[in-house]
Wavefront OBJ file of the C-alpha trace (Angstrom):
o trace
v -15.453 18.213 4.993
v -13.211 21.204 5.703
v -10.343 21.067 8.172
v -11.984 23.562 10.532
v -15.176 21.512 10.620
v -13.230 18.343 11.387
v -11.387 20.020 14.262
v -14.534 21.514 15.777
v -16.005 18.011 15.960
v -13.155 16.839 18.200
v -13.408 16.971 21.992
v -9.728 17.815 22.381
v -7.102 18.889 19.903
v -3.887 20.907 19.998
v -4.464 22.363 16.505
v -4.820 26.146 16.678
v -7.242 26.929 13.849
v -7.843 30.451 15.174
v -4.203 31.553 15.252
v -2.115 33.369 12.664
v -2.579 30.508 10.199
v -6.090 31.741 9.379
v -4.520 34.827 7.781
v -2.779 32.691 5.163
v -4.372 32.000 1.768
v -6.690 29.025 2.125
v -4.485 26.865 -0.127
v -1.491 27.315 2.207
v -3.206 26.738 5.542
v -3.118 22.921 5.478
v 0.620 22.987 4.733
v 1.289 25.289 7.694
v -0.734 22.971 9.936
v 0.991 19.884 8.528
v 4.403 21.332 9.466
v 3.018 22.534 12.835
v 4.023 26.101 12.034
v 1.016 27.153 14.101
v 2.622 25.455 17.133
v 6.304 26.420 17.174
v 7.058 24.825 20.548
v 8.379 21.680 18.835
v 10.781 23.736 16.729
v 11.995 25.543 19.830
v 12.640 22.256 21.609
v 14.537 20.967 18.574
v 16.595 24.164 18.430
v 17.566 24.418 22.104
v 20.044 21.476 22.256
v 21.829 23.030 19.285
v 21.883 26.396 21.035
v 23.368 24.831 24.175
v 26.077 22.995 22.269
v 27.086 25.965 20.120
v 27.481 28.089 23.244
v 29.237 25.302 25.154
v 31.831 24.811 22.391
v 33.025 28.369 23.088
v 33.678 29.413 19.500
v 34.297 33.150 18.916
v 31.090 35.141 19.392
v 30.630 36.190 15.731
v 30.858 32.535 14.673
v 28.542 31.443 17.480
v 25.889 34.014 16.569
v 25.955 33.000 12.906
v 25.611 29.323 13.783
v 22.767 30.027 16.194
v 20.866 31.833 13.429
v 21.359 28.934 11.012
v 20.338 26.351 13.609
v 17.240 28.373 14.481
v 16.096 28.402 10.848
v 17.099 24.775 10.361
v 15.184 23.679 13.453
v 11.922 25.114 12.145
v 12.444 23.564 8.732
v 13.500 20.111 9.962
v 10.857 19.982 12.668
v 8.352 20.701 9.918
v 9.869 17.943 7.788
v 9.735 15.542 10.714
v 6.060 16.334 11.272
v 5.307 15.666 7.600
v 7.067 12.281 7.762
v 5.289 11.443 11.023
v 1.867 12.272 9.581
v 2.563 10.343 6.392
v 3.284 7.232 8.476
v 0.477 7.823 10.981
v -2.402 9.186 8.882
v -4.543 6.086 9.460
v -3.787 5.980 13.179
v -4.328 9.731 13.508
v -7.932 9.351 12.343
v -8.584 7.186 15.393
v -7.042 9.540 17.994
v -9.037 12.510 19.247
v -6.159 15.002 19.381
v -4.833 14.174 15.897
v -7.944 13.423 13.818
v -7.995 16.962 12.422
v -4.458 16.853 11.006
v -4.375 17.641 7.272
v -3.511 14.141 6.029
v -5.799 12.379 8.490
v -8.731 14.685 7.680
v -8.193 14.577 3.910
v -7.353 18.282 3.593
v -4.110 17.194 1.869
v -3.196 14.130 -0.185
v 0.002 12.120 0.054
v 1.375 13.669 -3.150
v 1.027 17.122 -1.584
v 2.899 15.971 1.507
v 5.732 14.457 -0.557
v 6.232 17.677 -2.519
v 6.159 19.813 0.623
v 8.619 17.480 2.343
v 11.034 17.798 -0.584
v 10.847 21.596 -0.313
v 11.572 21.625 3.444
v 14.463 19.158 3.151
v 15.906 21.016 0.149
v 16.079 24.336 1.994
v 17.504 22.584 5.058
v 20.215 21.063 2.875
v 21.317 24.526 1.752
v 21.793 25.481 5.406
v 23.605 22.234 6.185
v 26.148 22.884 3.433
v 27.288 26.017 5.304
v 28.469 23.932 8.294
v 31.714 22.070 9.016
v 32.285 18.675 7.342
v 31.689 16.775 10.588
v 28.442 18.649 11.197
v 27.370 17.906 7.625
v 27.939 14.189 8.165
v 25.908 14.285 11.369
v 23.166 16.210 9.610
v 22.855 13.604 6.857
v 22.778 10.833 9.476
v 19.874 12.571 11.224
v 17.633 11.987 8.193
v 17.551 8.267 8.980
v 16.439 9.039 12.540
v 13.684 11.363 11.301
v 12.409 8.673 8.929
v 12.489 5.849 11.496
v 11.052 7.640 14.538
v 7.357 7.166 13.556
v 7.903 3.394 13.511
v 9.106 3.283 17.114
v 5.652 3.598 18.658
v 4.587 0.466 16.781
v 7.390 -1.819 17.969
v 8.561 -0.570 21.383
v 7.234 0.909 24.600
v 10.030 3.494 24.344
v 9.281 5.749 21.341
v 10.111 8.698 23.617
v 13.674 7.342 23.811
v 13.839 7.331 20.028
v 12.617 10.925 20.038
v 15.344 11.752 22.559
v 17.987 10.392 20.202
v 16.450 12.252 17.256
v 15.451 15.600 18.806
v 18.687 15.783 20.775
v 20.769 15.370 17.632
v 21.230 19.134 17.487
v 23.611 18.824 20.447
v 26.387 16.891 18.655
v 25.659 18.788 15.429
v 25.974 22.180 17.088
v 29.111 21.194 18.963
v 30.713 19.859 15.792
v 29.686 22.950 13.812
v 31.187 25.308 16.406
v 34.372 23.359 17.218
v 34.920 21.044 14.255
v 35.221 18.060 16.618
v 33.432 16.049 19.308
v 34.785 15.618 22.829
v 33.475 14.531 26.211
v 31.705 17.833 26.900
v 29.690 17.389 23.707
v 28.876 13.735 24.391
v 27.750 14.436 27.951
v 25.586 17.319 26.756
v 23.934 14.978 24.243
v 23.186 12.536 27.078
v 21.620 15.379 29.075
v 19.351 16.330 26.179
v 18.320 12.683 25.782
v 16.986 12.406 29.343
v 15.384 15.861 29.152
v 13.471 14.874 26.017
v 12.604 11.445 27.412
v 10.971 13.225 30.353
v 9.052 15.977 28.603
v 7.820 13.734 25.790
v 6.409 11.331 28.379
v 4.335 14.256 29.660
v 3.270 15.026 26.093
v 2.275 11.398 25.433
v -0.212 11.453 28.297
v -2.490 13.582 26.121
v -3.176 10.502 23.976
v -2.749 7.713 26.505
v -6.304 6.337 26.382
v -6.668 6.619 22.609
v -3.222 5.079 22.137
v -4.297 2.058 24.193
v -7.326 1.567 21.952
v -5.332 1.595 18.701
v -2.258 -0.226 20.025
v 0.263 2.645 20.109
v 2.964 2.174 22.747
v 4.594 4.908 24.848
v 6.359 5.527 28.139
v 3.179 7.303 29.254
v 1.299 4.002 28.972
v 4.233 2.007 30.319
v 4.624 4.007 33.552
v 1.049 5.257 33.938
v 0.408 6.428 37.512
v 4.143 6.170 38.250
v 5.050 8.725 35.571
v 5.995 11.412 38.105
v 8.668 9.117 39.569
v 9.986 8.341 36.091
v 9.974 12.060 35.298
v 11.946 12.809 38.471
v 14.632 10.303 37.455
v 14.864 11.730 33.921
v 15.102 15.332 35.102
v 17.612 14.519 37.869
v 19.884 12.913 35.260
v 19.337 15.910 32.985
v 20.497 18.320 35.686
v 23.525 16.247 36.673
v 24.667 15.718 33.086
v 24.203 19.388 32.194
v 26.331 20.398 35.176
v 28.973 17.831 34.227
v 29.126 19.022 30.614
v 29.564 22.593 31.808
v 32.414 21.495 34.081
v 34.115 19.608 31.240
v 33.777 22.666 28.992
v 35.406 24.886 31.602
v 32.414 27.095 32.372
v 32.817 29.398 35.350
v 30.727 29.276 38.514
v 28.631 32.142 37.119
v 26.685 29.522 35.163
v 25.200 28.263 38.423
v 23.584 31.657 39.095
v 20.932 30.922 36.483
v 21.175 27.145 36.184
v 20.287 26.235 39.773
v 17.135 28.410 39.938
v 16.061 27.103 36.513
v 15.767 23.603 37.985
v 12.636 24.816 39.762
v 10.943 24.792 36.337
v 11.596 21.048 36.078
v 10.539 20.387 39.651
v 7.263 22.208 39.022
v 6.480 19.840 36.143
v 6.975 16.842 38.419
v 4.794 18.272 41.204
v 2.021 19.558 38.934
v 1.723 16.524 36.653
v -1.838 15.200 36.348
v -1.826 12.454 33.762
v -5.608 12.676 33.371
v -5.580 16.369 32.375
v -4.407 16.588 28.733
v -4.536 20.398 28.634
v -2.288 20.595 31.713
v 0.094 18.055 30.178
v 0.391 20.269 27.105
v 1.123 23.348 29.255
v 3.794 21.503 31.238
v 5.348 20.233 28.019
v 5.500 23.769 26.610
v 7.135 25.056 29.794
v 10.326 23.276 28.750
v 11.081 26.106 26.340
v 11.622 28.452 29.297
v 13.911 25.912 30.946
v 15.887 25.501 27.718
v 16.339 29.249 27.312
v 17.456 29.526 30.950
v 20.119 26.871 30.402
v 21.339 28.826 27.375
v 21.631 31.976 29.494
v 23.516 29.999 32.160
v 26.049 28.804 29.568
v 26.537 32.379 28.327
v 27.258 33.547 31.883
v 29.628 30.630 32.348
v 31.630 31.761 29.332
v 32.325 35.177 30.855
l 1 2 3 4 5 6 7 8 9 10 11 12 13 14 15 16 17 18 19 20 21 22 23 24 25 26 27 28 29 30 31 32 33 34 35 36 37 38 39 40 41 42 43 44 45 46 47 48 49 50 51 52 53 54 55 56 57 58 59 60 61 62 63 64 65 66 67 68 69 70 71 72 73 74 75 76 77 78 79 80 81 82 83 84 85 86 87 88 89 90 91 92 93 94 95 96 97 98 99 100 101 102 103 104 105 106 107 108 109 110 111 112 113 114 115 116 117 118 119 120 121 122 123 124 125 126 127 128 129 130 131 132 133 134 135 136 137 138 139 140 141 142 143 144 145 146 147 148 149 150 151 152 153 154 155 156 157 158 159 160 161 162 163 164 165 166 167 168 169 170 171 172 173 174 175 176 177 178 179 180 181 182 183 184 185 186 187 188 189 190 191 192 193 194 195 196 197 198 199 200 201 202 203 204 205 206 207 208 209 210 211 212 213 214 215 216 217 218 219 220 221 222 223 224 225 226 227 228 229 230 231 232 233 234 235 236 237 238 239 240 241 242 243 244 245 246 247 248 249 250 251 252 253 254 255 256 257 258 259 260 261 262 263 264 265 266 267 268 269 270 271 272 273 274 275 276 277 278 279 280 281 282 283 284 285 286 287 288 289 290 291 292 293 294 295 296 297 298 299 300 301 302 303 304 305 306 307
């Protein structure tokens, strides 16, 4: 059965089989879907903590721009690698979940040997980028591989896999700060804490897409843990995000100009809390994606604060 046919059979899926991926040669399409290249929102959300930290470290602009370009490319590559690892671990579970049953490994469009080879390619190119960074950033980058490998196990052993994702996806914050400054200080640590709570919140929204299927197959999540009280949990996570972001900016010596963009951007987080309907998976996906706009706004606020 072809991948398209498998996806059409599903009642709900986030795979975009009608997007730009259909223009690729048929042999390459499953690889693009495996790495989620058709859905770049995950790569954006992986990139944004690195963007914030590079800007917050206040390196000279030419250095900052070069690092931002490398982190942007690295985010797409490593997010793809993380998706491959996740699907290798979860291929049997994915077949039992409506949204994920059409993924290339779950549907049989790709075999495990294909995934291993593709993973080696993504990690190899990422390594070339990593070698251009400072020694401290290189050490942090190598350490992140363990987090990428272990994250898929979290949903099997804890109700808090979203916390593990926060640790993993937010890793770009200390990496970016170390790459731009060659050190870690309190501004960098506080920024990392802010990214953790931001990710903990938005991934709880994301997990509500699969809440019922997850319960059937025994997958744990904060979406299942908090259920109807998820909006309250989200409010706590986003309040801590805002406070910690403001504190990191203060520690880094940003000017009051940062508040011109930062304060209005908080309305994007408040909208997610107000609009959340845990029984509407399509809405949950839209709210999850809206975090890219918030992340870009925070980046603009940091730029203004550097002036």
